[in-house]
C-alpha positions as CSV (number, residue, x, y, z in Angstrom):
1,X,6.5,-1.4,-37.8
2,X,10.1,-2.1,-38.1
3,X,10.0,0.1,-41.2
4,X,8.3,3.0,-40.4
5,X,9.3,6.2,-38.8
6,X,8.5,7.3,-35.4
7,X,7.8,11.3,-34.6
8,X,8.1,12.5,-31.4
9,X,6.2,16.2,-30.7
10,X,9.0,18.5,-29.5
11,X,7.1,21.7,-29.4
12,X,4.9,24.0,-27.1
13,X,3.0,21.7,-24.9
14,X,-0.7,22.6,-25.4
15,X,-3.1,24.7,-23.0
16,X,-6.3,22.3,-23.0
17,X,-9.3,24.0,-22.2
18,X,-10.6,24.5,-18.4
19,X,-14.5,24.1,-17.8
20,X,-16.4,25.3,-14.7
21,X,-18.4,22.1,-14.7
22,X,-17.9,19.5,-17.7
23,X,-20.1,17.5,-16.1
24,X,-24.2,16.9,-17.5
25,X,-24.9,13.9,-15.7
26,X,-27.8,14.1,-13.5
27,X,-27.8,11.0,-10.9
28,X,-26.6,10.6,-7.4
29,X,-24.1,8.8,-5.9
30,X,-24.4,6.4,-3.1
31,X,-22.6,7.1,0.2
32,X,-20.1,4.3,-0.3
33,X,-19.6,5.9,-4.4
34,X,-19.7,9.3,-3.2
35,X,-16.5,8.2,-0.8
36,X,-14.4,6.8,-3.5
37,X,-15.3,9.6,-6.1
38,X,-13.7,11.9,-3.0
39,X,-10.9,9.9,-2.7
40,X,-10.1,10.0,-6.8
41,X,-11.0,13.8,-6.8
42,X,-8.0,13.9,-4.1
43,X,-5.8,12.1,-5.8
44,X,-5.9,14.2,-8.8
45,X,-5.7,17.4,-7.2
46,X,-2.6,16.4,-4.8
47,X,-0.9,14.6,-8.4
48,X,-0.4,11.5,-6.2
49,X,1.2,9.1,-9.1
50,X,-1.4,6.0,-8.2
51,X,-4.6,5.3,-6.9
52,X,-6.1,1.6,-7.1
53,X,-10.0,1.7,-6.7
54,X,-11.1,-2.2,-6.0
55,X,-14.8,-1.7,-6.4
56,X,-16.9,-5.4,-6.7
57,X,-18.7,-6.0,-10.0
58,X,-21.9,-4.1,-10.9
59,X,-20.7,-1.2,-7.9
60,X,-20.6,2.0,-10.7
61,X,-17.0,2.2,-11.3
62,X,-17.6,4.3,-14.3
63,X,-20.1,6.5,-12.4
64,X,-17.8,7.0,-9.3
65,X,-15.2,8.5,-11.9
66,X,-17.8,11.4,-13.1
67,X,-16.5,14.0,-9.3
68,X,-13.2,13.2,-10.5
69,X,-13.0,14.0,-14.5
70,X,-14.8,16.8,-13.7
71,X,-12.4,18.1,-11.2
72,X,-9.6,17.2,-13.9
73,X,-11.4,19.2,-16.7
74,X,-11.6,22.0,-14.2
75,X,-7.9,22.2,-14.0
76,X,-7.3,21.9,-18.1
77,X,-6.0,18.6,-17.2
78,X,-6.2,16.0,-20.4
79,X,-7.2,12.7,-19.3
80,X,-7.2,9.3,-20.8
81,X,-9.3,6.3,-19.8
82,X,-7.8,3.3,-21.1
83,X,-9.0,-0.2,-21.0
84,X,-8.0,-3.8,-22.6
85,X,-10.8,-4.6,-24.5
86,X,-12.2,-3.3,-27.6
87,X,-16.2,-3.9,-26.4
88,X,-15.3,-2.0,-23.4
89,X,-14.4,1.3,-24.9
90,X,-17.9,1.0,-27.2
91,X,-19.4,0.8,-23.9
92,X,-17.9,3.5,-22.3
93,X,-17.5,6.1,-25.1
94,X,-21.7,6.8,-25.2
95,X,-21.7,6.8,-21.6
96,X,-18.8,9.5,-21.5
97,X,-20.6,11.4,-24.2
98,X,-23.7,11.8,-22.3
99,X,-22.0,12.5,-19.0
100,X,-20.2,14.8,-20.3
101,X,-21.9,16.2,-23.5
102,X,-20.0,20.0,-23.7
103,X,-16.5,17.9,-24.0
104,X,-14.8,16.3,-27.4
105,X,-14.0,12.9,-26.6
106,X,-12.2,10.5,-29.1
107,X,-12.9,6.9,-28.5
108,X,-9.5,4.7,-30.2
109,X,-9.3,1.2,-30.9
110,X,-8.8,-1.1,-33.9
111,X,-10.7,-0.2,-36.3
112,X,-12.5,3.1,-34.9
113,X,-13.3,5.8,-37.6
114,X,-11.2,8.6,-35.0
115,X,-7.8,8.2,-35.2
116,X,-5.6,11.3,-34.6
117,X,-6.0,11.3,-30.9
118,X,-5.9,15.0,-30.4
119,X,-9.1,15.6,-27.9
120,X,-8.6,16.4,-24.6
121,X,-10.3,13.2,-23.6
122,X,-9.5,9.9,-24.6
123,X,-11.2,6.5,-24.4
124,X,-9.1,4.1,-26.3
125,X,-7.6,0.4,-25.5
126,X,-4.6,-0.2,-23.7
127,X,-2.5,-0.9,-26.9
128,X,-3.2,2.7,-28.5
129,X,-1.5,3.9,-25.5
130,X,1.8,2.7,-27.6
131,X,1.2,6.3,-29.9
132,X,1.4,8.4,-26.8
133,X,4.3,10.3,-25.3
134,X,3.9,12.3,-22.2
135,X,0.5,13.2,-23.4
136,X,-1.9,13.0,-20.4
137,X,-2.3,14.8,-17.1
138,X,-4.3,11.6,-15.7
139,X,-4.7,8.3,-17.0
140,X,-7.3,6.3,-15.9
141,X,-6.6,2.3,-16.5
142,X,-10.0,0.1,-16.3
143,X,-10.2,-4.0,-15.5
144,X,-6.3,-3.8,-14.9
145,X,-6.1,-7.0,-13.9
146,X,-8.0,-7.9,-17.6
147,X,-5.8,-9.9,-20.3
148,X,-4.1,-9.0,-22.3
149,X,-2.9,-5.6,-19.9
150,X,-1.7,-7.9,-17.4
151,X,0.2,-10.5,-19.3
152,X,1.9,-8.3,-22.0
153,X,4.7,-6.0,-20.4
154,X,4.7,-3.8,-23.0
155,X,1.0,-2.7,-22.4
156,X,2.4,-1.1,-19.2
157,X,5.4,0.4,-20.5
158,X,3.0,2.3,-22.7
159,X,0.7,3.6,-20.2
160,X,3.2,4.7,-18.4
161,X,5.2,6.2,-20.9
162,X,1.6,8.0,-22.0
163,X,1.5,9.8,-19.0
164,X,3.0,13.0,-18.2
165,X,6.3,13.2,-15.6
166,X,3.7,14.3,-12.8
167,X,0.6,12.9,-12.9
168,X,-2.0,10.7,-11.4
169,X,-2.7,7.0,-12.2
170,X,-6.2,5.9,-11.4
171,X,-6.6,2.0,-11.4
172,X,-10.2,0.3,-11.3
173,X,-10.9,-3.6,-10.8
174,X,-12.9,-5.5,-9.4
175,X,-10.4,-8.2,-9.0
176,X,-7.1,-7.0,-8.4
177,X,-4.5,-9.2,-8.9
178,X,-1.5,-11.3,-6.8
179,X,1.2,-8.4,-7.3
180,X,-1.9,-6.0,-6.6
181,X,-2.9,-7.0,-3.3
182,X,0.9,-7.7,-2.2
183,X,1.6,-3.6,-2.9
184,X,-1.6,-2.8,-1.1
185,X,-0.5,-5.5,2.0
186,X,3.1,-3.4,1.8
187,X,1.1,-0.2,2.1
188,X,3.1,0.5,-1.6
189,X,0.1,1.4,-3.3
190,X,-2.6,3.7,-1.6
191,X,-6.2,2.3,-2.8
192,X,-10.4,2.8,-2.0
193,X,-12.3,-0.2,-1.7
194,X,-16.0,-0.6,-2.9
195,X,-17.4,-3.8,-0.8
196,X,-20.8,-3.2,-2.4
197,X,-23.1,-2.8,-5.3
198,X,-24.9,0.3,-6.3
199,X,-28.3,-1.1,-5.7
200,X,-27.4,-2.7,-2.3
201,X,-27.7,-6.0,-3.1
202,X,-25.4,-8.4,-2.4
203,X,-23.3,-10.1,-5.4
204,X,-24.8,-13.4,-6.8
205,X,-23.0,-16.4,-5.1
206,X,-22.4,-19.2,-8.1
207,X,-23.7,-22.6,-7.4
208,X,-21.4,-26.0,-8.4
209,X,-23.5,-28.5,-10.9
210,X,-21.3,-31.9,-11.2
211,X,-21.5,-33.0,-14.8
212,X,-19.7,-36.3,-15.0
213,X,-20.7,-36.4,-18.9
214,X,-19.3,-33.0,-19.5
215,X,-16.1,-33.2,-22.1
216,X,-17.8,-36.3,-23.8
217,X,-21.2,-33.7,-24.4
218,X,-18.9,-31.0,-25.2
219,X,-16.7,-33.0,-27.9
220,X,-20.3,-34.1,-29.7
221,X,-21.6,-30.4,-29.4
222,X,-24.1,-31.5,-27.2
223,X,-25.6,-29.4,-23.8
224,X,-25.1,-31.4,-21.3
225,X,-28.6,-33.0,-19.3
226,X,-27.6,-30.8,-16.0
227,X,-27.5,-27.7,-18.0
228,X,-31.0,-28.4,-19.6
229,X,-32.2,-29.4,-16.4
230,X,-31.3,-26.0,-14.7
231,X,-32.2,-23.7,-17.6
232,X,-36.1,-25.5,-17.6
233,X,-36.4,-24.9,-14.1
234,X,-34.8,-21.5,-13.7
235,X,-36.6,-19.2,-10.8
236,X,-37.3,-16.3,-13.7
237,X,-37.2,-17.7,-17.1
238,X,-37.9,-14.4,-18.3
239,X,-34.3,-13.4,-17.5
240,X,-31.8,-13.8,-20.9
241,X,-29.3,-16.6,-21.0
242,X,-25.7,-15.7,-20.9
243,X,-23.3,-19.2,-21.8
244,X,-20.0,-19.1,-21.2
245,X,-17.9,-21.6,-23.0
246,X,-13.9,-22.3,-23.1
247,X,-13.1,-22.2,-27.0
248,X,-14.5,-20.3,-29.9
249,X,-15.4,-23.4,-32.0
250,X,-17.7,-24.4,-28.9
251,X,-19.9,-21.0,-29.3
252,X,-20.2,-21.9,-33.0
253,X,-20.8,-26.0,-32.6
254,X,-23.3,-25.7,-29.8
255,X,-25.8,-23.4,-31.3
256,X,-27.9,-26.1,-33.5
257,X,-28.3,-28.0,-30.6
258,X,-29.2,-25.2,-28.1
259,X,-31.7,-24.2,-30.6
260,X,-32.9,-27.5,-30.5
261,X,-33.2,-28.6,-26.6
262,X,-34.0,-25.0,-25.9
263,X,-36.6,-25.3,-28.2
264,X,-35.7,-21.5,-29.1
265,X,-34.2,-20.2,-32.2
266,X,-33.4,-16.7,-31.0
267,X,-30.1,-18.5,-29.9
268,X,-26.4,-16.8,-31.4
269,X,-23.1,-17.0,-31.0
270,X,-20.1,-14.0,-30.6
271,X,-17.2,-14.3,-29.6
272,X,-13.9,-12.6,-30.7
273,X,-13.4,-13.0,-34.4
274,X,-16.6,-12.4,-35.0
275,X,-17.2,-9.8,-37.6
276,X,-20.7,-8.8,-36.6
277,X,-19.4,-9.1,-32.9
278,X,-20.8,-5.3,-32.1
279,X,-24.2,-5.8,-33.6
280,X,-24.7,-9.3,-31.8
281,X,-23.6,-7.6,-28.3
282,X,-25.8,-4.6,-28.8
283,X,-29.1,-7.0,-30.2
284,X,-28.8,-8.9,-26.9
285,X,-28.1,-5.5,-24.9
286,X,-31.5,-4.5,-26.1
287,X,-33.2,-8.3,-25.8
288,X,-33.6,-9.1,-29.6
289,X,-31.2,-12.2,-28.7
290,X,-32.8,-14.5,-25.8
291,X,-29.3,-16.5,-25.2
292,X,-25.8,-15.7,-26.1
293,X,-22.9,-18.3,-26.3
294,X,-19.7,-16.3,-25.6
295,X,-16.4,-16.9,-24.7
296,X,-14.4,-14.6,-22.0
297,X,-15.0,-11.7,-24.4
298,X,-18.1,-10.6,-22.3
299,X,-16.3,-12.0,-18.9
300,X,-16.1,-8.1,-18.4
301,X,-16.9,-4.0,-19.0
302,X,-20.7,-4.8,-20.5
303,X,-23.7,-4.7,-18.6
304,X,-27.1,-6.6,-19.4
305,X,-29.8,-5.7,-17.3
306,X,-31.3,-9.1,-16.4
307,X,-29.6,-12.5,-17.0
308,X,-28.7,-15.7,-15.3
309,X,-25.1,-16.7,-16.0
310,X,-24.2,-21.1,-17.1
311,X,-20.7,-21.6,-17.7
312,X,-19.9,-24.7,-19.8
313,X,-16.7,-26.6,-18.4
314,X,-15.8,-23.8,-15.7
315,X,-13.0,-26.3,-14.4
316,X,-11.3,-25.2,-18.2
317,X,-7.8,-23.4,-17.5
318,X,-9.0,-20.4,-19.2
319,X,-11.3,-19.5,-16.7
320,X,-9.3,-18.7,-13.8
321,X,-10.0,-17.0,-10.5
322,X,-10.3,-13.2,-11.6
323,X,-12.7,-14.5,-15.0
324,X,-15.2,-16.6,-13.1
325,X,-15.7,-13.3,-10.7
326,X,-16.3,-11.2,-13.1
327,X,-18.5,-13.7,-15.3
328,X,-20.6,-13.8,-11.8
329,X,-20.6,-10.6,-11.9
330,X,-22.8,-10.4,-14.8
331,X,-25.9,-11.4,-13.2
332,X,-27.9,-9.1,-11.1
333,X,-26.5,-6.1,-12.2
334,X,-29.9,-4.0,-12.6
335,X,-32.1,-2.1,-9.7
336,X,-34.9,-3.7,-11.6
337,X,-33.5,-7.4,-11.2
338,X,-30.6,-7.3,-8.8
339,X,-30.6,-10.8,-8.4
340,X,-29.7,-13.5,-11.1
341,X,-28.4,-17.1,-11.4
342,X,-25.0,-18.0,-11.8
343,X,-24.1,-21.6,-12.5
344,X,-20.6,-23.6,-12.6
345,X,-21.3,-27.0,-14.6
346,X,-17.8,-28.6,-14.3
347,X,-16.7,-32.5,-14.1
348,X,-14.4,-31.6,-11.4
349,X,-13.8,-28.4,-9.1
350,X,-10.8,-26.4,-9.4
351,X,-9.0,-24.0,-7.3
352,X,-9.9,-21.1,-9.5
353,X,-13.6,-22.2,-8.9
354,X,-13.4,-22.3,-4.9
355,X,-11.4,-19.1,-4.8
356,X,-14.0,-17.1,-6.8
357,X,-16.8,-18.1,-5.0
358,X,-14.8,-17.5,-1.7
359,X,-13.7,-14.5,-2.7
360,X,-17.4,-13.6,-3.8
361,X,-18.9,-14.6,-0.2
362,X,-16.0,-12.6,1.2
363,X,-17.1,-9.1,-0.9
364,X,-20.9,-10.1,0.0
365,X,-19.4,-10.2,4.0
366,X,-17.3,-7.1,4.0
367,X,-20.5,-5.0,2.4
368,X,-22.7,-6.0,5.2
369,X,-24.0,-8.9,3.9
370,X,-24.3,-12.5,6.2
């Protein structure tokens, strides 16, 4: 706030702990994951200023980071993993604490209990980086293309100020924005590309469902008939159902109708303003909720083992190409269920929808899938 003083540390630099081998994760990386992990290690040890890791949804970006973080801790470096979304911080925190159980790791986001920001390793929303200056040797920005990071210049300013003069920034994304692709093409942004999911199966390719009555149905808070027909004929009806809608009001308004037409009372909604948001997401992850209606807050950074995905009004402006690719990436993330249906319900194809499907098919081709 303007009325509050802003303090900057001017004392001696902290000497951080060095760890011989801080990683307590016992899994194995695939060949393509290992290649990416080695490139990340190289960037950190050589103190490269930037590296973009372009990996498809479900490639296992978190696990690829483990060797690089291990090396950074061995060198006594301070690390921050920043992400635009609070839900992603909550998801990453227990995974990182399990993978580095001997390292004190703080999670920082609006409303978090840990707020002093003094740990050697911090997982935070990008907004929290406004609190730091020249603090980190390694900054990993997850989902760099996500809102609000790509749309708010102050967040990029904060991430640049939070890193030390000599430091390494690792960007992670499945859907690079045009400015990143341009820098890659001009060889001004070092990158490594990971074209396949960790379980070796292709990305689910969305199908289109033309729905002439879409706007009328949604105005009446009614699920379209095309959606109901699909929901009843799904190849695997045991999968949970994740339904994306463009507005918060629709998430709540559709619930009574869905409970009736799906003949299932185990249907709920979640959105950014929901005070029970964390609890509902955990219940859905634990399969205590069968059908979840949501906004784009769950488009990325969260993993559910076995879901089918529906996007109602996929032509809405809130669903740009990156959002639709990420939404499609929620399906088929588990080796036990590596496929999943993704359907765009629309009343007219948009460029974003067409580009999203084209991008997914291109990724599959680059991953060796025809």
